[in-house]
DOTI-618316 format. One record per atom (N, C-alpha, C): residue in three letters; x, y, z. Coordinates in steps of 0.2 Angstrom, whole numbers, plus 5000, padded with zeros to 4 digits. Layout:
residues N
ALAXYZ...
This chain:
residues 350
MET498448784974MET498448804967MET498948764964ASP498848734958ASP499248684955ASP499548724949PHE500248714948PHE500548744943PHE501248714942SER501548714936SER502148684934SER502548724929TYR503148754932TYR503548794928TYR504248754928THR504648774923THR505348744922THR505848804924LEU506448774925LEU507048824927LEU507048874921GLU506948854915GLU507048904910GLU506548964910HIS505948944913HIS505449004914HIS505849054919ILE506149034924ILE506449084929ILE507049114925LEU507449084922LEU508049114919LEU507849164914SER507249154911SER507049204905SER506749264908LEU506749274915LEU506449334918LEU506949384918SER507549374918SER508149424919SER508749394916ASP509149444913ASP509849424911ASP510349414916ASP510249434922ASP510749434928ASP510649374932ILE510349324930ILE510249264935ILE510749214933VAL511149194938VAL511649144937VAL511449084941ALA511449024937ALA511148964940ALA511848914942GLU511748894948GLU512248844950GLU511948774953GLY512148714950GLY511748654952GLY511348634946ALA510948574947ALA510548554942ALA510048514945SER509448514942SER508848484944SER508348484938GLN508048424937GLN507548414932GLN506848424934LEU506748434941LEU506048444943LEU505748504941PRO505148504940PRO504748564939PRO504648604945ILE504548674944ILE504348714950ILE503648704951LYS503448684957LYS502748664959LYS502448704964GLY502848744968GLY502648784973GLY503148844975ILE502948894979ILE503348944982ILE503348944989SER503948944992SER503948935000SER504448975003SER504448995009SER504949025013SER505548975014LEU506148995015LEU506748955016LEU506548905021GLU506248915027GLU506048875032GLU505648815030ASP505148835026ASP504648785024ASP504748755017GLY505248765014GLY505448735007GLY505448665007ARG505148635002ARG505048565000ARG505248554993GLU505348494991GLU505548464985GLU505148494980GLY505448534975GLY504948564969GLY504748634971ASP504948664977ASP504748724978ASP505348774976LEU505048844974LEU505548894973LEU505548934980CYS506148944983CYS506248984989CYS506649044987PHE506749094992PHE507149154991PHE507349184997LEU507949214996LEU508249255002LEU508149325001GLY507649355004GLY507549425002GLY507749465008ASN507949445014ASN508149475020ASN508749445023PRO509349485023PRO509949455025PRO509849415032LYS509449435036LYS509449405043LYS509249325042TYR508949305037TYR508749235036TYR509349195032ARG509949225031ARG510449185028ARG510649115031SER510549115037SER510749045041SER510248995039GLN509649015036GLN509248965034GLN509248925028VAL509748965023VAL509848935017VAL510148865017SER510648855021SER510948785021SER510548725023SER509948745027SER509548695029SER508848685025CYS508848735020CYS508248735016CYS508148675011ARG507648645011ARG507548585007ARG507148605000GLY507048664999GLY506848684992GLY507248664986THR507048654981THR507448634975THR507748694972TYR507448754971TYR507648814968TYR507748864973ILE508248904974ILE508348954979ILE508649014976LEU508249074976LEU508449134973LEU508849164979LEU509449184977LEU509949214982LEU510349274979PRO510549324983PRO510949384981PRO511649354978MET511949394974MET512549384970MET513049364975ASP513149394981ASP513649384985ASP513649334990PHE513049294990PHE512949234994PHE513549184993GLU513849164999GLU514349114999GLU514049045000GLY514248994997GLY513948924998GLY513848894991SER513648824992SER513548784986SER512848744987PRO512548734982PRO511948694983PRO512048614984GLU511548584988GLU511548514988GLU511448484982PRO511648414981PRO511448384975PRO510648384974GLY510448394967GLY509748404966GLY509448474967GLN509848514969GLN509648584971GLN510048634967VAL509648694965VAL509948744961VAL509948814965TYR510548844965TYR510548914968TYR510448954962LEU510049004962LEU509949054957LEU510149124960ARG510749144958ARG511049204961ARG510849264956THR510649324959THR510349374956THR510449444960ALA510449504957ALA510549564960ALA509949574965ASP509349554964ASP508749564968ASP508349504968PRO508449464973PRO507949404973PRO507249414974SER507049464977SER506349484978SER506049504972LYS506449544968LYS506149564961LYS506049504957ILE506549464957ILE506349404952ILE505849364954LEU505749354961LEU505049324963LEU504449354961ALA504449424961ALA503949464959ALA503749454952LEU504249454948LEU504149434941LEU503949364940PHE504149324943PHE503849254943PHE503149254945ALA502949284950ALA502249294952ALA501749324947ASN502049364942ASN501649394937ASN501449334932LEU501949284931LEU501749234927LEU501249194930LEU501349174937LEU500849134940LEU500149164940GLU500049234940GLU499449264941GLU498949244935LYS499249234929LYS498849214924LYS498449144925ASP498849104929ASP498449034931ASP498049044937TYR498249094942TYR497949094948TYR497249134948SER497249194943SER496649234942SER496549244935PRO496349194931PRO496249204924PRO495649254923GLU495749304918GLU495249344917GLU494749324911PRO494149334912PRO493649314907PRO493849344900GLU493449324895GLU493449354889GLU493149424889PRO493349474885PRO493049534885PRO492249534884GLY491849584887GLY491149584886GLY490849604892CYS490149604892CYS489749624898CYS489349564900HIS489349554907HIS488949504909HIS488249514909SER487749464908SER487049484907SER486749514913SER487049514919SER486749544925SER487049614926ALA487549634922ALA487749704922ALA487249754920ILE487249814923ILE486749864921ILE487249924918ILE487149934911ILE487549984908ILE487050044905ASP487150104908ASP486750154905ASP486850164898PRO486350174894PRO486450174887PRO486850234884THR486950284889THR487350344887THR488150334889ALA488250274892ALA488950264894ALA489350234888SER489950234888SER490350204883SER490850154886ILE490950104883ILE491450044885ILE491950034880GLY492550034882GLY493150034877GLY493249964875GLU493649954870GLU493749884867GLU494149844872GLY494049774872GLY494349734876GLY494249734883SER493649774885SER493549774893SER493049724894TYR493049704901TYR492549654904TYR492249684909ILE491549684909ILE491149714914ILE490749654917GLY490949634924GLY490749574927GLY490049574930PRO489849524933PRO489149514936PRO488949564941GLY488349594940GLY488149644945GLY488449714945CYS488849724940CYS489149794939CYS488649844937ILE488749904939ILE488349954937ILE488750014934VAL488650034928VAL488950094925VAL488450144923GLY488550204926GLY488050254926GLY488050304920GLU487650354920GLU487550394914GLU488150434912LYS488350424906LYS488850454902LYS489550444905ALA489550384909ALA490250364911ALA490650344905ARG491250344906ARG491750324901ARG492250274903ILE492150214901ILE492650154903ILE493150144897GLY493750144898GLY494250144893GLY494350074890ASP494950064886ASP495049994884ASP495349954889SER495249884888SER495549834892SER495449844900VAL494949874901VAL494749884908VAL494449814911TYR494549794917TYR494249734920TYR493949754926MET493249744926MET492749754932MET492549694935GLN492749664941GLN492649604943GLN491949584944ALA491549614949ALA490949594951ALA490649654956ASN490049664955ASN489649714959ASN490049784960VAL490349804955VAL490749864955VAL490249924952TYR490349974956TYR489850034954TYR490350094951VAL490150114945VAL490450174942VAL489950224941GLY489950284944GLY489450334944GLY489350374938ARG488950414938ARG488850464932ARG489450504930HIS489550504924HIS490050554921HIS490750534924ALA490850474927ALA491450454930ALA491950424924VAL492550424925VAL493050404920VAL493550354922VAL493550294919VAL494050244920VAL494550234915GLY495150244916GLY495650244911GLY495850174908ASN496150174903ASN496350104900ASN496750064904GLY496649994904GLY497049944908GLY496849944915SER496449984918SER496249984925SER495849924927ARG495949914934ARG495649854936ARG495249864943LEU494649854943LEU494149864948LEU493949804951PHE494149784957PHE493949714960PHE493249724964ALA492949664966ALA492349664968ALA492149714973ASN491549744972ASN491249794977ASN491649864977ALA492049874973ALA492349944972ALA491849994970VAL491950054972VAL491550104970VAL491850164968LEU491750194962LEU491950254959LEU491350304958GLN491350354963GLN490750394963GLN490650444957ASP490150474957ASP489950524951ASP490550574950HIS490750584943HIS491250634941HIS491950624943CYS492050564947CYS492750544948CYS493150514943VAL493750524943VAL494150504937VAL494750464939MET494850404935MET495450364936MET495850364930GLY496450374931GLY496950364925GLY497050294922CYS497550284919CYS497650224916CYS498050174921GLN497950114920GLN498250064925GLN498250074932VAL497650094934VAL497450114941VAL497150044944VAL497250024950VAL496949974953VAL496549994959LEU495949974959LEU495449974965LEU495349914968GLN495549894974GLN495449834977GLN494749834980SER494549774982SER493849764984SER493649804990GLY493049834989GLY492749874995GLY493049944995SER493549964991SER493750034991SER493250084988VAL493150144991VAL492650184989VAL493050254987ILE492950274981ILE493250334978ILE492750384977GLY492750444981GLY492250494980GLY491650494985SER491750464990SER491250474996SER491250544998ASP490750565001ASP490650635003ASP491150655008GLY491550715007GLY491950735012GLY491550755019PHE491950755024PHE491650755031PHE491650835033GLY491150865030GLY491050935031GLY490350955034PHE490450995040PHE489751015043PHE489851085046ILE489351115047ILE489251185050ILE488851165057THR489151195062THR488851185069THR488551245071GLU487851245072GLU487551305075GLU487051285081ALA487151315086ALA486751295092ALA486751225094GLY487351195093GLY487351125094GLY487151075089LEU486951095083LEU486651055078LEU487151055072HIS487251005069HIS487750995064HIS487350995057SER487551035053SER487151045046SER487651025041LYS487550985036LYS487950955031LYS488151015026ILE488851015024ILE489051055019ILE489151015013PRO488751035007PRO488750995001PRO489550994999GLN489750934997GLN490350914994GLN490250904986ILE490450964983ILE490350954976ILE490950944971GLY491550934974GLY492150914970GLY492150844968ASN492750824966ASN492850754964ASN493450724967VAL493650664964VAL494250634966VAL494650614959VAL495250634959VAL495650614953VAL496250564955LEU496250504952LEU496750464953LEU497250454947GLU497850474947GLU498250484941GLU498550414939ASP498850404934ASP499050344931ASP499450294936GLY499350234936GLY499750184941GLY499550184948VAL499050224950VAL498850224957VAL498550164959GLU498750134965GLU498350074968GLU498050094974VAL497450074975VAL497050084981VAL496850024984GLY497050014991GLY496949954994GLY496149934996ALA496049874999ALA495349855001ALA495149895006ASN494449915006ASN494149955011ASN494450025013THR494850055008THR495050115009THR494550165006THR494550225009THR494050275007THR494450345005ILE494250374999ILE494550434997ILE493950484996ASP493950535000ASP493350585000ASP493350624994ARG492750644991ARG492750694986ARG492850764989ALA493150804985ALA493250874988ALA492650914989ARG492750954994ARG492151004995ARG492051044989PHE492551064986PHE492551094979PHE493251084976HIS493251084969HIS493851064965HIS493950994966GLU494550974968GLU494650904968GLU495150874974THR495050814975THR495550774979THR495950734974ARG496650744974ARG497050714969ARG497650664972ILE497650614969ILE498250564971ILE498650554965GLY499350574966GLY499850574961GLY500050514958LYS500250514952LYS500550454948LYS500950404952GLY500750344951GLY501150294954GLY501150284962THR500650324965THR500650314972THR500250254974LYS500450224979LYS500150154982LYS499850164989ILE499250144989ILE498850154996ILE498650084998ASP498750075004ASP498650005007ASP497850005009ASN497749955013ASN497049945015ASN496849985021LEU496250005022LEU495950035028LEU496250105029VAL496350145024VAL496650205024VAL496050255023GLN496050315027GLN495550365026GLN495950435023ILE495750455017ILE496050515015ILE495450565014GLY495550625018GLY495050675018GLY494950715012HIS494450755012HIS494250795006HIS494750855005ASN494850864998ASN495350914996ASN496150904997VAL496250834999VAL496950815000VAL497250804993THR497950824993THR498350814987THR498950774989ILE499050714986ILE499650674987ILE500050674981GLY500750684981GLY501150684975GLY501250614972LYS501750614968LYS501950554964LYS502250504969ASN502150434967ASN502550384970ASN502550384978ALA502050404981ALA502050404988ALA501850334990LEU501950314997LEU501750255000LEU501350265006ILE500750245006ILE500350255012ILE500050185014VAL500350175020VAL500250105023VAL499650105027ALA499450045029ALA498750025032ALA498550075038LEU497950085038LEU497650125044LEU497850195045VAL498150225040VAL498350295040VAL497750335039GLY497750395042GLY497150445042GLY497450515040ILE497250545035ILE497550615032ILE496950655032GLY497050715036GLY496450765037GLY496350805031GLY495850835030GLY495650875024GLY496150935023SER496250945016SER496550995013SER497350995014THR497550935017THR498350935018THR498650915011LYS499250935010LYS499650925004LYS500250885005LEU500250825002LEU500850785003LEU501350784997GLY501950794997GLY502350794991GLY502550724988ASP502950724983ASP503150664980ASP503550624985GLY503550554984GLY503950504987GLY503850504995VAL503250534997VAL503150535005VAL502950465007VAL503150445013VAL503050375015VAL502750385022LEU502050355023LEU501750355030LEU501650285031ALA501950265037ALA501950195040ALA501250185043GLY501150125045GLY500450105048GLY500250145054GLN499550165053GLN499250195059GLN499550265060ALA499850295055ALA500050365056ALA499450415055GLY499450465058GLY498950515057GLY499250585055VAL498950615050VAL499150685048VAL498550735049ALA498650785053ALA498050835054ALA497950865047GLY497350905047GLY497150945041GLY497551005040HIS497551035034HIS497751095031HIS498551105033LEU498951045032LEU499651045033LEU499951035026LYS500651055026LYS501051045020LYS501650995022ILE501650935019ILE502150885020ILE502550885014GLY503250895015GLY503650905009GLY503850845006ASP504250845000ASP504450784996ASP504850745001GLY504850675000GLY505250635003GLY505150625010VAL504650655013VAL504550655021VAL504450575023GLN504650555028GLN504550485031GLN504250495038ILE503650465038ILE503250475045ILE503150395048ALA503450385053ALA503450325056ALA502750295059ALA502750235060ALA502050205062ALA501850235068GLN501150245068GLN500850275074GLN501050345076ALA501350385071ALA501550455073ALA500950495072GLY500950555075GLY500350595075GLY500650665072VAL500550685066VAL500850745063VAL500350805064LEU500550855067LEU500150915069LEU500450985066HIS500950975062HIS501251035060HIS501651025053ASN501751075049ASN502151065043ASN502751025043LEU502950995038LEU503650955038LEU504050975032ASP504650995033ASP505051015027ASP505250955023PRO505450955017PRO505650905013PRO506250865016GLY506150795015GLY506650755018GLY506650735025THR506150765029THR506150755036THR505950685038LYS506150655043LYS505950595046LYS505750605053VAL505150585054VAL504750595061VAL504550535064ARG504450535071ARG504150475074ARG503850505081GLY503250475083GLY502950495089GLY502350535089THR502050545094THR501450595095THR501550635101PRO501550705100PRO501550735093PRO502250715090ALA502250715083ALA502850695079ALA503450735081LEU504050705082LEU504650735083LEU505150715078PRO505750755077PRO506250725072PRO506450655075TYR506550615070TYR506650545072TYR507250535077ASN507850565076ASN508350555081ASN508250585088GLU507850635088GLU507650665094GLU507150615098PHE506750585095PHE506250545097PHE506650485100GLN507150455096GLN507550405098GLN507850415105ARG508150475106ARG508550495112ARG508050495118ILE507450525116ILE506950535122ILE506750465124SER506650415119SER506350355120SER506950315125ALA507550325123ALA508050285126ALA508050315134LEU508050375135LEU508050405141LEU507450385145SER506850375142SER506250365146SER506250295149ARG506650245146ARG506750185148ARG507150175155ARG507550235156ARG507950235162ARG507650275167LEU507050305167LEU506650335172LEU506550295178PRO506350235178PRO506250205184PRO506850195189GLU507450185186GLU508050175189GLU508250245192ALA508150295188ALA508250365190ALA507850395195PHE507250365195PHE506750385201PHE506950355207LYS507250295207LYS507450255213LYS508050295216ARG508550315212ARG509050355214ARG508950415217LEU508450455214LEU508150515217LEU507950505224LYS507450455225LYS507150445231LYS507750425237LYS508250385234LYS508750375239LYS509150435241LEU509350475236LEU509650545238LEU509250585242GLU508550585241GLU508150625246GLU508150605253ARG508150535254ARG508250505261ARG508850525264GLN509350545261GLN510050565263GLN510050635265LEU509550675263LEU509550745264LEU509250755271PRO509450815275PRO509050825281PRO508350845280PRO507950835285PRO507250855284PRO507150935284PRO506750955280PRO506651025279PRO506451055286SER506651115288SER506451145294SER505751175294PRO505451185300PRO504751205299PRO504651275296GLU505151315296GLU505151385293GLU505051375285GLU505351325282GLU505451315275GLU504651305272PRO504551345267PRO503851335264PRO503751265261
C-alpha cells in the first residue's frame, strides 16, 4: 500500500502529542519497533518492548509520556498518553486510501425487491440481494454478494462486507459491522427426539443487533426459537463465534474467537469471553464477568467474577490448583520413597 502523510497529520490527531526531534521525511509505512525503517511510523504499545526503542530505525515513534530517552538525529519521538490510540486514529486516515468506498448507488448486478427501501447515500454492491420489504438505512455500505432477507432492517451507517447474511426479519441498528461470511439469523439448533429420530422445532424468532455492534468473519448468531436473540449496544464479537438461539448479550461485551454460547443464556454488560471459551445454555452471567481462554462454564456466575478452567473455577483457585499440579510428579516420587520405608503389611491386614 502506497501512502504519504506528514508529521502534521499525526499532530492533528490529538492535543496531547508532544514531539521531540525533527525530520522532513513523509510517513510512508507503519512498522513494529523491531522492523522499523526510514519513513516508518512505529509505536510502543506494550512496556515489555521498551528495550527495542533505542535500536529502532523508524523515523517517527509513538511513545508513552513517561518514556525516558532522546531520538537519534533525523528521528522524532511522539510522546502521548496512549500510543495505541493514536495509531488507531492514524489508521482511520489510512483506511480511506486502503479501502476507498464507491459512490452511492446500486450495482447493475444487485437484485433489489421493488418493495424494499434504500436510504440516501447507500451503496449496494455487485451480486447483493435485498428482499421483500427490507429497509436499508442511509449511508449503508454493502460490499458484494451480501444477502438481506425479507422484512430485515439495516440501520444508518452500517457496513456489510462480502458474503455477509442478514436473514428474514432480523434487525441491525446504526453503525453495525458484519464482516465477511457472518450469518445473522440462521436457524437455532432445536430438535425433538422421539424413538431415536430428531424432528426439527421451527425457529420463528429473529436476531437484533443494537447500535455499534461488530460481528467477525464466519461468526453465526442463531435466530430465536421465539421472540429474539439480542446483542447489546457496542458489543464486539470476533471471528468464528457461535451464539445460540434466544441468547441475550449486554452492552459493550467482548467475545473473542472460537467462543460458543449455548441457547437462552443471558450475559450482562461488559462481559469478556476469551478465545475458545464455552458457556452452557440457560445460564446467567453477571455484569463484568471475565471468562479466561478455553474455560468451560457450566453454572451461573455472579457479577464481577473471574473464572478459568473446565469446569470453570474462580481464577485464583484455579491458579493455586495449577501450581500444585505441577508439583505432583515430585510429590509422587516422595510418596513412593516413603512407602518403601514402611514395613510390609501383615497377611492379616485387608
